[in-house]
Wavefront OBJ file of the C-alpha trace (Angstrom):
o trace
v 119.022 89.940 131.158
v 115.512 91.276 131.313
v 112.869 90.901 128.681
v 110.933 93.966 127.753
v 107.645 94.037 125.610
v 106.527 97.188 123.832
v 102.727 96.384 124.264
v 101.861 99.283 121.989
v 103.664 97.346 119.100
v 102.880 93.811 120.197
v 100.026 91.968 118.136
v 100.365 88.758 120.181
v 101.365 86.860 117.068
v 102.792 84.155 119.487
v 106.030 83.610 117.536
v 107.798 84.099 120.839
v 105.486 81.755 122.692
v 106.316 78.985 120.161
v 110.094 79.644 120.555
v 110.263 80.099 124.410
v 106.888 78.953 126.254
v 108.805 79.086 129.457
v 109.040 82.936 129.121
v 105.998 83.980 126.975
v 102.378 83.162 126.884
v 99.255 84.456 125.187
v 96.418 84.853 127.624
v 92.820 84.101 127.025
v 92.249 87.736 126.166
v 94.765 87.331 123.303
v 97.289 89.536 125.010
v 100.910 88.610 125.412
v 102.151 88.054 129.037
v 105.625 87.479 130.341
v 105.880 84.490 132.656
v 109.495 85.353 133.440
v 110.735 88.925 132.992
v 114.265 87.745 134.017
v 114.729 84.368 132.547
v 117.657 82.100 133.394
v 120.853 82.408 131.438
v 120.205 78.949 130.065
v 117.286 80.250 127.840
v 119.337 83.247 126.488
v 119.868 81.835 122.959
v 116.204 81.027 122.546
v 115.034 84.475 124.044
v 117.413 86.152 121.668
v 115.932 84.336 118.775
v 112.457 85.263 119.858
v 113.503 88.960 119.933
v 114.983 88.660 116.456
v 111.969 86.832 115.065
v 109.343 89.062 116.480
v 107.292 90.287 113.390
v 106.498 93.621 115.009
v 109.964 94.211 116.749
v 108.023 94.525 120.117
v 110.558 92.591 122.130
v 113.975 93.629 123.467
v 116.598 92.659 125.979
v 118.111 94.663 128.556
v 121.226 93.708 130.265
v 121.625 94.282 133.883
l 1 2 3 4 5 6 7 8 9 10 11 12 13 14 15 16 17 18 19 20 21 22 23 24 25 26 27 28 29 30 31 32 33 34 35 36 37 38 39 40 41 42 43 44 45 46 47 48 49 50 51 52 53 54 55 56 57 58 59 60 61 62 63 64
């Protein structure tokens, strides 16, 4: 799986950071950054929850 962020929609609300800090972080400039674009399968359930709970629907998963 690969995490995709639509930075035009993202408001860096940090919901995803609270759910999966191994994958997401908000930088000092208040912009979201992916720590891992292709997180391990063990994090799948938490990443899927982050995608579902994103208030701006800026996150998605691509299977590959």
